[in-house]
N, C-alpha and C positions, 0 to 999 in steps of 0.2 A: 451774664446773659448778653448775647450779641445785640448791639443797637442797630435797628433797621431804619434807615432813612425813609421819611414819607415821600421823598421824591422818586420819580420813575428811575429805576436802575439803568435803563438804556440811555436816556437823554440827560438825566440829572438836572433837568431844568423845570419840569412841571410836576404837580402832585400825581402820585400813582393812583389813578382811579381805574375801574374796569374799562370804562370807555376809552380812556387815554392809552392804557397798556395794550389793549387788543385791537384798537382801531386808529387812534389819532397820533400815536408816537411814530416818529419817522422809521424806527426799526420795524414796527408792525406794518406800516405802509409798504415798506420794501419787501416784507414777507408776502403780503397779499398781492403785490405787483407781480410776483413770480408765479402766482396761481393762474392757471389758464382761463378759468371761468368763474372766479369768485372775486368780487371787489366791493367791500362794504363802503357805504357813504360816510364821509367824515362828519364830525359834529360841526355846527348844530343841525345839519341837514339830516343826518342819520342817527339812529339809536341802535346799539348793539343787540339788545333783546328783541326789538321789533324786527330788525334785519334777520336775525337767526330764525325767528318764528315765521318769516315770510319764505324761507327756503323750502324747496320740495324735499319730501322724504321718500320719493320714488326711486328705487334702485333699478338701473337698467341691466341688461344682460352683460354689458361690457364695462360697467363703471359703478362706483358708489354713488349714493344720492348726494345732492349738494349739501344738505344739512350735516351729514356725517363727515364730509370732507372739511367743511368749515370748522366743525368741532375738533377734528384732528389737528388742524392748523392752530387753533386756539390752544390746544393742549401742548403743542410744541413751543409756542410762544411763552406759555406759562413755564414750561420746563427750562427754556433758555433764561427766563427771568430768575428762576430759582438758582440756576448755575452761577449767574452773576452775583446774586445776593449772598449765597451760602458757600460758594466754592471759588469765587473770583475768576470764573471761567466763562469767557465770552463766546457765544455762538454767532453764526452768520445767518442772514435770511435764507441763503441757499441751503444751509444745513438743516434749517427748520422745515423747509418744504420737502427736502429729500427724506427726512425722517418721517414726516407725515405721509408721504407717498408710499414709503416702505410698509408702514403699519397698515395703511389703507389697503394696499395690495394684498397683504397677508390676510386681512379680515375678509376682503372680497373673495379671495380664493377659498377660504374656509366656508364662507356663506354659500358660495356656488356649489361646493362639494355637498353641503348639507341639503341644499335645495334639490340637487340631482341624485341624492342618495336614497336611503330607505324611505318608504312611505310612512314608516313609524317615527321619522325624525320629528323632534319637537322644537318649535320656535319659542324661545324664551323672551318675554318682554315684560315691561313694568305694568302692573295692574293697579288701579286706584283703590283706595280704601272705601268702606261704606260711606254713604252720605252722612255728613256731619262729623266724620272722623278725619284724622290726619295720619299720614304714614311717614315713619322715620326709616330711611334706608341708610345703613351704616356699612363702612368697609375700612379695612386696613391694607396697606401695601408695604412691600419690603423689597429693597434693591440694594445690593452690596452691603447688607446688614444695617442699612439706614431705613428706618420705618416712618410711615406717614399715616395719619388718620383722616377720615372725612365722613361727613353725613349730609344728607339732603332731606328736608321736610317738605312734603307736598300735601295739598288738600285733595278732596275727593274729585276735583276737576283737573288735577294734574298740575296746578299752579305751584311754583316753587315759593315757599314761604320763608324758609331759612336754609342757608347752606354754609358750610365752613370746612376748612381743612387745617391740618397742623403737622409740622415736621417734628418728630419726637426723638430724632437721633438714633443711635444704635439701640436696637430693641428687637424683640421677637414679634412674629406676626400675630400671635395670640394676644399679646399685650396691646398691639396696635388696634386689633379688632375690638378689644374690650374697652379701650379708651374712646374709640369712635362711638360705640354704643352709649357709654356713659355721657359723653358730651352731647350727643343727639337727644338723649332723654332729658338732660338738664336744660337744654335750650327749649324743648317743648314745654316742660313743666314750669319753667320760669315765665312763660307767656300764658300760663293758665289753661293750657290744653290738657284735658284729662281723658280724651277718647283717642287712644293712640294705637296704631298698628306698627309693630316693629318688624323690619325685614332685613335680613343679612344672610351671608353665605357661610357663617361659622356655626355649625351645630354645637360645638363645644361651648362657645360663649353663651348662646341662648339657653342651653341645658344647664349651664352653671348658674345663670340668673334664676332659673326655675327650680334650682336645687336638685336637678336630675343627673348632674355630671358626677362621675367617679372622682372622689377627692384625689386619687392618684394621678388623674389626668390634669389636675389644675394646680399650678405652682403657687407658692406663697405670694408671689408678686400679683398674680391674678386675684387671689383671695382678698388682698388689701384693696384692690380696685373694686371688686364686687361688693365689699363690705357696705359702702354707703348706699348701694342701689335699692335695697328694700325700703330704707327710710326715705330715699329720694323719690321713690315711686308713690308712696303713701296710698297704696291701692289694696283692695280686699283680696285680689287674686289675679291670676293670669289664665288665659286659655292659649295654648300654643297650637298653631295649625301648620301642617306640612304643606307648603305651597308647591312651587315648582321643584324639580329635582335638585337644583343648586341653591334653593332658598329655604330658610326656616322663618316662620312667622310666629309672633305672639301678640295677643291683643290685651291691652290694658283696660280693665273694666272699672266702672264706678263702684 
């Protein structure tokens, strides 16, 4: 297993914390300096979470909202960090801003097309779970046959309780989705949360957990991952709800 240093991969001098990686490191400062209208305050004056929460979410006719732009830049900084750690490939602040701008422009164009299109167009956004419940959103991604997993757990007010991601190397998207769900459920149950709404975009994965998937659609690899789930859940049953067109829900009951 590859040893990953606790030091920031950019400066190699301070511990890699969220605050340092995205705001305080000189590489991050150089990235933000290239942004025309976003400049977070450095520690101890500023706090990344509070700064992000202070940004407007209003999208104008000609531009993305500030929060979306900030998150796109953070995403590119994170990607540059992973390239240094896992591929020994260094990016430049200019390349991070360029990539964020390209993704943001594509997203804005698609959003503009949707807003100007059919009256039947549907805006998809996150919805909170019922009061007293938590929601686990899980997802897998695949790029050049290298897969990653991730999950986010939020409460009924939308506050992030737990979030994690993992690089699982060469794998399939179905395995990535499955591992993301397993890890999200384990994180929730380890903390004693037993009123859980699960949301993801893989119908195959949720149907497999519910025992509704065709065995021919599920590989042996997935069966091995699914195996511990019923014992892990320790629940009397599930109700699955079809949420938005790209999401499948299931609710863990006492």
